[in-house]
C-alpha positions as CSV (number, residue, x, y, z in Angstrom):
1,X,64.6,82.9,135.8
2,X,64.9,79.7,137.7
3,X,62.7,76.7,138.4
4,X,62.9,74.0,141.0
5,X,61.7,70.4,141.2
6,X,58.0,69.8,141.6
7,X,55.1,68.0,140.0
8,X,52.6,70.9,140.0
9,X,51.8,72.5,136.7
10,X,53.2,75.9,135.9
11,X,50.9,78.7,137.0
12,X,48.6,76.6,139.2
13,X,47.7,78.8,142.1
14,X,48.4,76.5,145.0
15,X,50.5,78.9,147.0
16,X,49.2,81.7,149.2
17,X,47.9,84.7,147.2
18,X,49.5,88.0,147.9
19,X,48.2,89.8,151.0
20,X,47.7,93.4,151.7
21,X,51.3,93.9,152.7
22,X,50.4,95.8,155.9
23,X,53.3,94.2,157.8
24,X,55.8,93.7,155.1
25,X,56.8,96.8,153.1
26,X,55.9,96.5,149.4
27,X,58.8,96.5,147.0
28,X,58.1,100.0,145.6
29,X,58.7,101.2,149.2
30,X,62.4,100.6,148.6
31,X,65.0,102.5,146.8
32,X,68.4,101.1,145.8
33,X,71.8,102.7,146.4
34,X,75.1,101.3,145.3
35,X,78.8,101.7,144.5
36,X,79.3,99.3,141.6
37,X,80.5,96.6,144.1
38,X,77.4,96.1,146.2
39,X,74.0,97.7,146.9
40,X,71.6,98.4,149.6
41,X,67.8,98.7,149.8
42,X,66.5,101.6,151.8
43,X,62.8,101.8,152.7
44,X,60.8,105.0,152.7
45,X,60.6,104.6,156.5
46,X,64.3,105.1,156.8
47,X,65.4,101.5,157.3
48,X,68.2,99.9,155.4
49,X,66.7,96.4,155.1
50,X,69.1,94.7,152.7
51,X,72.9,95.0,152.2
52,X,75.7,92.5,151.5
53,X,79.3,93.5,152.2
54,X,81.7,93.9,150.6
55,X,80.3,92.5,147.3
56,X,76.8,91.8,145.8
57,X,77.3,88.1,146.4
58,X,78.7,88.3,149.9
59,X,76.7,87.2,152.9
60,X,74.1,89.8,154.0
61,X,74.8,92.1,156.9
62,X,71.2,93.6,156.8
63,X,68.5,91.2,155.7
64,X,65.3,92.4,157.4
65,X,63.8,92.2,154.0
66,X,63.8,88.4,154.4
67,X,63.3,88.2,158.2
68,X,61.7,91.0,160.3
69,X,63.3,89.8,163.5
70,X,66.6,88.0,162.7
71,X,67.6,89.6,159.5
72,X,69.2,92.8,160.7
73,X,68.8,96.5,159.6
74,X,69.9,100.0,160.2
75,X,67.0,102.2,161.1
76,X,66.9,106.0,161.2
77,X,63.7,108.1,161.6
78,X,62.2,111.0,163.5
79,X,60.8,110.1,166.9
80,X,57.6,111.9,166.2
81,X,55.0,110.5,163.7
82,X,54.7,111.7,160.2
83,X,54.4,110.6,156.6
84,X,57.4,109.8,154.3
85,X,58.2,109.4,150.7
86,X,61.3,109.0,148.5
87,X,62.8,110.3,145.3
88,X,66.2,110.1,143.6
89,X,68.2,113.3,143.2
90,X,67.9,114.0,139.5
91,X,70.6,112.5,137.3
92,X,72.1,110.5,140.2
93,X,71.7,107.5,142.4
94,X,71.5,109.6,145.6
95,X,68.3,108.6,147.3
96,X,66.3,111.2,149.3
97,X,63.7,110.2,151.9
98,X,61.4,113.0,153.1
99,X,59.7,112.8,156.5
100,X,56.9,115.3,156.8
101,X,56.2,116.0,160.4
102,X,54.4,119.1,161.9
103,X,53.3,121.7,159.4
104,X,56.4,123.2,157.8
105,X,58.7,120.8,159.6
106,X,60.6,118.1,157.6
107,X,63.6,115.9,157.9
108,X,65.4,114.8,154.7
109,X,67.7,111.8,154.8
110,X,69.9,111.5,151.7
111,X,71.5,108.1,151.4
112,X,74.3,107.1,149.1
113,X,77.3,104.8,148.7
114,X,80.4,106.9,147.8
115,X,81.5,106.8,144.2
116,X,84.3,108.6,142.4
117,X,86.2,108.6,139.1
118,X,88.8,105.9,138.5
119,X,92.0,106.8,140.3
120,X,90.3,109.1,142.8
121,X,90.6,108.8,146.6
122,X,87.1,107.5,146.7
123,X,87.0,103.7,146.9
124,X,88.2,100.9,149.2
125,X,85.9,99.1,151.5
126,X,82.2,100.1,150.9
127,X,80.3,102.5,153.1
128,X,76.9,104.0,153.4
129,X,76.5,107.7,154.1
130,X,73.3,109.1,155.5
131,X,72.9,112.9,155.5
132,X,70.2,114.4,157.8
133,X,68.8,117.8,157.2
134,X,66.0,119.4,159.2
135,X,63.9,122.3,158.1
136,X,61.3,124.4,159.9
137,X,62.3,123.3,163.4
138,X,64.6,121.0,165.3
139,X,63.9,117.3,164.8
140,X,64.7,114.5,167.3
141,X,66.0,111.4,165.5
142,X,66.4,107.8,166.7
143,X,69.0,105.4,165.2
144,X,69.1,101.7,165.6
145,X,72.1,99.8,164.3
146,X,71.3,96.1,164.2
147,X,73.7,94.2,161.9
148,X,73.4,90.4,161.7
149,X,76.3,89.0,159.9
150,X,76.3,85.9,157.6
151,X,72.7,86.0,156.5
152,X,71.5,86.6,160.1
153,X,73.3,83.7,161.6
154,X,75.9,85.8,163.5
155,X,74.7,88.6,165.9
156,X,77.3,91.2,166.7
157,X,79.4,92.0,169.6
158,X,79.8,95.7,170.2
159,X,82.5,98.2,171.1
160,X,81.0,101.6,171.9
161,X,82.9,104.8,172.1
162,X,80.8,108.0,172.1
163,X,79.7,108.5,168.5
164,X,81.5,105.3,167.3
165,X,80.0,101.8,167.4
166,X,82.0,98.9,166.1
167,X,80.1,95.7,165.4
168,X,82.1,92.4,165.1
169,X,80.9,89.0,163.9
170,X,83.6,86.4,163.3
171,X,86.2,88.1,161.1
172,X,83.7,90.8,159.9
173,X,83.6,94.3,161.1
174,X,81.1,97.1,160.6
175,X,81.7,100.6,162.0
176,X,78.6,102.8,162.6
177,X,79.1,106.5,163.4
178,X,76.6,109.0,164.8
179,X,76.7,112.6,165.9
180,X,75.4,111.4,169.2
181,X,76.6,108.8,171.8
182,X,75.7,105.2,171.3
183,X,74.2,102.9,174.0
184,X,74.1,99.1,174.0
185,X,70.6,97.6,173.6
186,X,71.0,93.9,173.5
187,X,72.0,92.8,170.0
188,X,71.7,96.3,168.6
189,X,73.1,99.7,169.4
190,X,71.0,102.9,169.6
191,X,71.7,106.6,169.3
192,X,69.3,109.5,169.8
193,X,69.8,113.2,169.2
194,X,68.5,116.4,167.7
195,X,69.1,117.7,164.2
196,X,69.0,121.5,164.2
197,X,67.3,123.2,161.2
198,X,69.6,124.1,158.4
199,X,72.6,122.3,159.9
200,X,73.1,118.9,158.3
201,X,74.6,116.0,160.2
202,X,76.0,112.7,158.9
203,X,75.6,109.1,159.9
204,X,77.8,106.5,158.4
205,X,78.2,102.7,158.1
206,X,81.7,101.6,157.1
207,X,82.8,98.0,156.3
208,X,86.3,97.0,157.2
209,X,89.1,99.4,158.0
210,X,88.8,103.2,157.7
211,X,91.0,104.8,155.0
212,X,93.7,107.3,156.1
213,X,93.2,110.1,155.8
214,X,89.4,109.6,156.0
215,X,87.5,111.9,153.6
216,X,84.8,114.1,155.1
217,X,81.2,112.9,154.4
218,X,80.3,116.3,152.8
219,X,83.2,115.7,150.4
220,X,82.0,112.2,149.7
221,X,78.5,113.6,148.9
222,X,79.9,116.2,146.5
223,X,82.2,113.7,144.6
224,X,79.4,111.1,144.4
225,X,76.9,113.6,143.1
226,X,79.4,114.7,140.4
227,X,80.3,111.1,139.5
228,X,76.7,110.2,138.7
229,X,75.9,113.4,136.9
230,X,79.0,113.0,134.8
231,X,78.3,109.4,133.9
232,X,74.7,109.7,132.7
233,X,74.4,109.6,128.9
234,X,74.3,112.9,127.0
235,X,71.0,114.0,125.4
236,X,72.4,113.2,121.9
237,X,73.0,109.5,122.7
238,X,70.9,107.4,120.3
239,X,68.5,106.0,122.9
240,X,68.1,109.3,124.8
241,X,67.5,111.2,121.6
242,X,65.0,108.8,120.1
243,X,63.1,108.2,123.4
244,X,63.3,111.7,124.7
245,X,59.5,111.6,125.5
246,X,60.3,109.1,128.2
247,X,63.4,110.6,129.6
248,X,62.7,109.9,133.3
249,X,62.2,106.2,132.6
250,X,65.2,106.0,130.4
251,X,67.5,107.8,132.8
252,X,66.3,105.8,135.8
253,X,66.7,102.5,134.0
254,X,70.2,103.6,132.8
255,X,71.3,104.5,136.3
256,X,69.9,101.3,137.9
257,X,71.8,99.2,135.4
258,X,75.0,101.0,136.2
259,X,74.4,100.4,139.9
260,X,74.2,96.7,139.1
261,X,77.6,96.7,137.5
262,X,80.7,95.4,139.2
263,X,83.4,97.9,138.4
264,X,86.4,95.6,139.1
265,X,85.5,93.3,136.3
266,X,83.1,95.2,134.1
267,X,80.2,92.8,134.4
268,X,76.6,93.2,135.6
269,X,74.6,91.2,138.2
270,X,71.0,90.2,137.4
271,X,69.7,91.9,140.7
272,X,71.1,93.0,144.0
273,X,68.8,90.7,146.0
274,X,68.2,87.1,146.8
275,X,65.1,85.0,147.4
276,X,62.4,87.6,146.9
277,X,59.5,85.5,145.8
278,X,57.9,85.2,142.4
279,X,54.7,84.5,144.3
280,X,54.3,85.3,148.1
281,X,54.2,82.1,150.1
282,X,55.6,80.0,147.1
283,X,59.0,78.4,146.6
284,X,60.1,80.2,143.5
285,X,62.7,82.2,145.5
286,X,66.1,82.6,143.8
287,X,69.5,84.3,144.3
288,X,70.2,86.7,141.5
289,X,73.3,88.4,142.8
290,X,75.5,86.8,140.1
291,X,76.5,87.4,136.5
292,X,74.4,85.8,133.9
293,X,76.1,85.8,130.5
294,X,72.7,86.6,128.8
295,X,71.6,89.3,131.2
296,X,74.9,91.0,131.1
297,X,75.0,90.9,127.3
298,X,71.6,92.6,127.2
299,X,72.9,95.3,129.5
300,X,76.0,95.9,127.3
301,X,73.8,96.1,124.2
302,X,71.5,98.9,125.6
303,X,74.5,100.7,127.0
304,X,75.9,100.9,123.5
305,X,72.6,102.7,122.5
306,X,73.2,105.0,125.5
307,X,76.7,105.9,124.4
308,X,78.5,103.9,127.1
309,X,81.2,102.4,125.0
310,X,83.6,101.6,127.8
311,X,81.0,99.6,129.7
312,X,80.1,97.5,126.6
313,X,83.8,97.0,125.8
314,X,84.5,95.8,129.4
315,X,81.7,93.3,129.2
316,X,82.7,91.9,125.8
317,X,86.3,91.6,127.0
318,X,85.2,89.8,130.1
319,X,83.0,87.3,128.2
320,X,85.7,86.7,125.6
321,X,88.2,86.0,128.4
322,X,85.8,83.4,129.9
323,X,85.6,81.8,126.5
324,X,89.4,81.9,125.9
325,X,90.0,80.0,129.1
326,X,87.9,77.1,128.1
327,X,89.6,73.8,127.5
328,X,88.8,71.5,124.6
329,X,85.3,70.2,125.0
330,X,84.3,72.6,127.8
331,X,81.3,74.9,127.6
332,X,80.7,78.3,128.9
333,X,78.9,78.5,132.2
334,X,75.6,80.3,132.3
335,X,76.3,82.0,135.6
336,X,79.5,83.4,137.2
337,X,80.4,85.3,140.3
338,X,81.4,88.9,139.8
339,X,85.0,87.9,139.8
340,X,84.5,85.2,137.2
341,X,84.3,82.2,139.4
342,X,81.6,79.6,139.9
343,X,78.7,80.5,142.2
344,X,78.3,78.6,145.4
345,X,76.1,75.5,145.4
346,X,72.5,76.4,145.8
347,X,71.5,76.1,149.5
348,X,68.7,77.1,151.9
349,X,68.6,79.3,154.9
350,X,65.9,77.6,157.1
351,X,66.5,80.1,160.0
352,X,65.0,83.0,157.9
353,X,61.3,83.3,157.5
354,X,61.4,84.7,154.0
355,X,59.8,87.8,152.5
356,X,56.1,87.6,153.5
357,X,56.7,84.0,154.7
358,X,58.1,82.7,151.3
359,X,60.3,79.7,151.9
360,X,62.7,78.3,151.3
361,X,65.1,81.2,151.4
362,X,67.8,80.3,148.9
363,X,71.4,81.5,148.3
364,X,73.6,80.3,145.5
365,X,72.1,79.2,142.2
366,X,72.1,75.8,140.6
367,X,71.5,77.3,137.2
368,X,75.3,77.6,137.0
369,X,75.4,73.9,136.1
370,X,72.8,74.1,133.3
371,X,73.4,74.1,129.6
372,X,71.8,77.2,128.1
373,X,72.8,77.5,124.5
374,X,71.4,81.0,123.8
375,X,74.4,82.6,125.6
376,X,76.6,82.1,122.6
377,X,74.3,84.2,120.5
378,X,74.1,86.9,123.1
379,X,77.9,87.3,123.3
380,X,78.4,87.4,119.6
381,X,75.4,89.7,119.1
382,X,77.1,92.1,121.6
383,X,80.4,91.7,119.8
384,X,78.9,92.7,116.4
385,X,77.2,95.8,117.8
386,X,80.4,96.8,119.5
387,X,82.4,96.1,116.4
388,X,80.4,98.7,114.5
389,X,81.8,101.4,116.9
390,X,85.1,99.9,117.8
391,X,86.1,97.4,115.1
392,X,89.8,97.2,116.2
393,X,88.8,96.1,119.7
394,X,86.7,93.3,118.3
395,X,89.0,92.3,115.5
396,X,91.8,91.7,118.0
397,X,89.6,89.0,119.6
398,X,88.9,87.2,116.3
399,X,90.4,83.8,117.6
400,X,87.8,83.8,120.4
401,X,85.0,84.7,118.0
402,X,86.0,81.8,115.8
403,X,86.2,79.5,118.8
404,X,82.7,80.4,120.0
405,X,81.2,79.9,116.5
406,X,82.9,76.6,116.1
407,X,81.5,75.5,119.5
408,X,78.0,76.4,118.3
409,X,78.3,74.3,115.2
410,X,78.7,71.3,117.5
411,X,76.4,72.2,120.4
412,X,73.3,73.6,118.6
413,X,71.6,70.3,118.0
414,X,71.7,69.3,121.7
415,X,68.8,69.8,124.2
416,X,69.2,72.4,126.9
417,X,67.4,74.0,129.8
418,X,66.5,77.1,127.9
419,X,66.7,80.8,129.0
420,X,64.1,80.4,131.7
421,X,66.2,77.7,133.5
422,X,63.5,75.2,134.0
423,X,64.6,72.2,135.9
424,X,62.5,69.7,134.1
425,X,64.1,67.5,131.5
426,X,66.2,69.3,128.9
427,X,64.5,70.0,125.6
428,X,65.1,71.5,122.1
429,X,64.1,75.0,123.0
430,X,63.3,77.1,120.0
431,X,64.8,80.2,121.6
432,X,68.0,78.4,122.2
433,X,68.2,77.3,118.6
434,X,67.3,80.8,117.5
435,X,70.3,82.2,119.4
436,X,72.6,79.6,118.0
437,X,71.6,80.8,114.6
438,X,72.2,84.4,115.8
439,X,75.7,83.4,117.0
440,X,76.6,82.1,113.6
441,X,74.9,84.9,111.7
442,X,76.9,87.5,113.7
443,X,80.1,85.5,113.4
444,X,79.7,85.4,109.6
445,X,79.1,89.1,109.5
446,X,82.2,89.8,111.6
447,X,84.3,87.3,109.4
448,X,83.3,89.2,106.3
449,X,84.1,92.6,107.8
450,X,87.5,91.3,109.0
451,X,88.3,89.5,105.8
452,X,88.3,86.1,107.5
453,X,86.5,84.2,104.7
454,X,87.7,80.6,105.3
455,X,85.0,79.6,107.8
456,X,82.1,81.5,106.3
457,X,80.9,78.7,104.0
458,X,80.9,76.1,106.7
459,X,79.2,78.4,109.2
460,X,76.6,79.4,106.6
461,X,75.7,75.8,106.0
462,X,75.2,75.1,109.7
463,X,73.2,78.4,110.1
464,X,71.0,77.4,107.2
465,X,70.4,74.0,108.8
466,X,69.4,75.6,112.1
467,X,67.1,78.0,110.3
468,X,65.4,75.2,108.3
469,X,65.0,73.1,111.5
470,X,63.4,76.0,113.4
471,X,61.0,76.7,110.6
472,X,60.0,73.0,110.2
473,X,60.0,71.9,113.9
474,X,59.6,75.1,115.9
475,X,56.5,76.5,114.1
476,X,53.0,75.1,114.7
477,X,50.7,75.6,111.7
478,X,47.6,74.9,113.8
479,X,48.4,77.6,116.3
480,X,50.0,79.9,113.7
481,X,52.9,80.5,116.0
482,X,56.4,79.6,116.9
483,X,56.4,77.4,120.1
484,X,58.5,76.7,123.1
485,X,60.3,73.5,121.9
486,X,60.6,71.4,118.8
487,X,57.6,69.3,117.9
488,X,55.5,70.6,120.9
489,X,52.6,73.0,121.0
490,X,53.2,75.0,124.2
491,X,53.7,78.7,123.7
492,X,56.7,80.6,125.0
493,X,57.1,84.4,125.0
494,X,60.8,84.1,124.1
495,X,59.5,83.3,120.6
496,X,58.9,87.0,120.2
497,X,62.6,87.3,119.6
498,X,62.2,85.6,116.2
499,X,61.1,88.9,114.9
500,X,63.4,91.0,117.1
501,X,66.8,89.4,116.3
502,X,66.6,89.4,112.5
503,X,65.7,85.7,112.0
504,X,62.5,86.8,110.1
505,X,61.2,90.2,109.2
506,X,59.0,91.7,112.0
507,X,56.1,91.8,109.6
508,X,56.4,88.2,108.4
509,X,53.0,86.4,108.9
510,X,54.6,83.8,111.1
511,X,56.0,86.6,113.4
512,X,52.6,88.4,113.4
513,X,50.9,85.1,114.3
514,X,53.4,84.5,117.1
515,X,52.7,88.0,118.5
516,X,49.0,87.4,118.4
517,X,49.3,84.0,120.0
518,X,51.5,85.3,122.8
519,X,49.3,88.3,123.5
520,X,46.1,86.3,123.3
521,X,47.2,83.2,125.3
522,X,50.0,84.3,127.6
523,X,48.9,87.9,128.0
524,X,46.5,89.6,130.3
525,X,46.3,92.9,128.7
526,X,49.9,94.1,128.6
527,X,51.1,91.6,131.2
528,X,52.7,88.5,129.7
529,X,53.5,85.1,131.3
530,X,56.6,83.4,130.2
531,X,55.2,80.1,128.9
532,X,52.6,77.4,129.0
533,X,53.1,73.9,130.4
534,X,54.8,72.1,133.3
535,X,58.2,73.5,134.2
536,X,59.0,71.4,137.2
537,X,57.8,74.1,139.6
538,X,55.3,74.1,142.4
539,X,53.1,77.1,142.8
540,X,52.3,80.1,140.6
541,X,54.3,83.1,139.5
542,X,53.5,86.5,138.2
543,X,53.6,88.0,134.8
544,X,57.1,88.4,133.5
545,X,57.8,92.0,132.9
546,X,60.7,91.5,130.4
547,X,58.3,89.5,128.2
548,X,55.7,92.3,128.6
549,X,58.1,94.8,127.3
550,X,59.2,92.4,124.5
551,X,55.5,92.5,123.5
552,X,55.6,96.3,123.3
553,X,58.7,96.2,121.2
554,X,57.3,93.5,118.9
555,X,54.0,95.4,118.4
556,X,55.9,98.6,117.6
557,X,58.2,97.0,115.1
558,X,55.5,94.9,113.4
559,X,53.3,97.9,112.5
560,X,51.0,98.2,115.5
561,X,52.3,101.3,117.3
562,X,49.0,102.4,118.8
563,X,48.6,99.1,120.7
564,X,52.2,99.1,121.6
565,X,51.8,102.6,123.2
566,X,48.7,101.4,125.0
567,X,50.5,98.5,126.6
568,X,53.6,100.7,127.3
569,X,51.7,103.2,129.3
570,X,50.0,100.5,131.4
571,X,53.4,98.9,132.1
572,X,55.0,102.2,133.2
573,X,52.3,102.6,135.7
574,X,53.4,99.3,137.4
575,X,56.6,100.9,138.9
576,X,56.4,102.9,142.1
577,X,57.4,106.5,142.5
578,X,61.1,105.7,142.1
579,X,60.5,104.2,138.6
580,X,62.0,100.9,139.7
581,X,60.8,97.5,138.4
582,X,61.0,94.0,139.8
583,X,61.1,90.8,137.8
584,X,57.4,90.0,137.8
585,X,54.0,91.6,138.5
586,X,50.6,90.2,139.5
587,X,47.9,92.3,137.7
588,X,45.2,91.0,140.0
589,X,46.7,92.2,143.3
590,X,48.8,94.9,141.5
591,X,52.0,93.9,143.3
592,X,55.5,93.7,142.1
593,X,57.1,90.3,142.6
594,X,60.5,88.7,142.4
595,X,64.0,90.2,142.9
596,X,64.2,93.9,142.9
597,X,65.2,96.0,141.1
598,X,65.7,93.6,138.2
599,X,68.1,94.2,135.3
600,X,66.1,92.2,132.9
601,X,63.0,94.4,133.3
602,X,65.0,97.7,133.0
603,X,66.6,96.4,129.9
604,X,63.1,95.7,128.5
605,X,62.1,99.3,129.4
606,X,65.1,100.7,127.4
607,X,64.6,98.4,124.4
608,X,60.9,99.1,124.2
609,X,61.4,102.9,124.6
610,X,63.9,102.8,121.7
611,X,61.5,100.8,119.5
612,X,58.6,103.1,120.3
613,X,60.6,106.2,119.7
614,X,61.6,104.9,116.2
615,X,58.2,103.7,115.3
616,X,55.8,106.3,116.7
617,X,55.4,110.0,116.1
618,X,55.6,112.5,119.0
619,X,52.4,113.1,120.8
């Protein structure tokens, strides 16, 4: 999403091209587990290589993903060689890693972060539970606990007592349990033992203090399994019903987005990771462990299609609370922490080598200080959708709706940084103006539904002014397409939303021309770059997968379902065996790029699946 200062043109391939990935695991080699407060990436080799405690945006405890030596990890694997693969337990976010050893001999490691229904005994400080089950014969297992607190800057001191190893770094504490004794091995602690066939054992990592009484790990497993199975949308939810052909993709995207939620406030982070590069060796490395108004609104919208009314209601309430707290003349921030604060200043971690040597490693995000006008449209679009299912909830927040709409009447004519957060000079981005129109259009619809007629005429006049300005200054007759910014010629894939958000019919010739221009100029088959031109960045980036799924959605809705299906199938092949997507993809090297898994992309999967289900026959 972000950009950083530079003079190199967007897309110039001056950074190192992706390599074979023999040393660094590829992103599809990782699965995500989480507890709606934080998450952890677990490799198919049994290593937890990324985890931040106790929240998504806390400093990392395990960051081997960003530095193989100094980042820290928790590794667990058989001592004998074999092959391994992963899959999620169906209908859940429990992650199973299978080690296939001698013929008929396997070790299955089931990783999860405990979850339970509200009010249950499950909760408190986060923990990771790892269940080990051998089959066919006894399996010797080696464990290495190597936490590095504060983004790898603080190695631990250890207190070892038989099967208990307590790591301390400053005021932080991580307790690691094993069925077998621990031994000190420099900065790490090690434990080795034998798992007997058919007799599961548990390894745990617990942040902070232990609850009293402490639940058994087998009970945690049972409650967590039941929680996820009970949460997944029913088969008759609109999106599940319409897109039943692609149920595995729909369910996995749904479950990933839920893992990216922060239960205490009802919001969603953009990704659980920081600084995974948009091109290996390049500087486009950003921290996405925060709440973007836009991304979270997109999540709430697809959750409504999946029947998750309470999650959508929680997001709208949170966003309206942010708006209600604004003082006169203040604007909504683009990015918030999970508890509604301002993200830390963007900074660099020079002691970390970066994933596949991609520096700088960044934490914090300067986009929080940008003006991005589209967020007003995203909030009010979410409110309108929610209002159709829960009108009383939305009606009670009418003063905030009115306040947001009034702010748009003042702000819409200003330049901004756009949804891609470029750090070049602000411009009159067409997508930002479009979403200002959406904000007023949705506010007008809500006003009429709630009998609040006084502001409608005034808002309608401004909305029509925005519309006329977009049509006169945001459309290029020579290219036959809407463009990135007023009075410019560069293309931007966000113009696809002109036909997706009700500004023009999806079959309008100007919409069809935009689809053709984006596909022909920004596309490489189904893979779509975000935009043309200089964005103030150095180095290249991959194709942006959300834009690629927008193209599928646009083709489906504009009367070209066959081509939409062709692109859709190619895009689904991009994900690894766990059906997880990152932010970007390089079709040349066939590698996922950017932060992983990425909410934006999984939202795109769900929207495209819904559009295809509506527009294409079965078969």
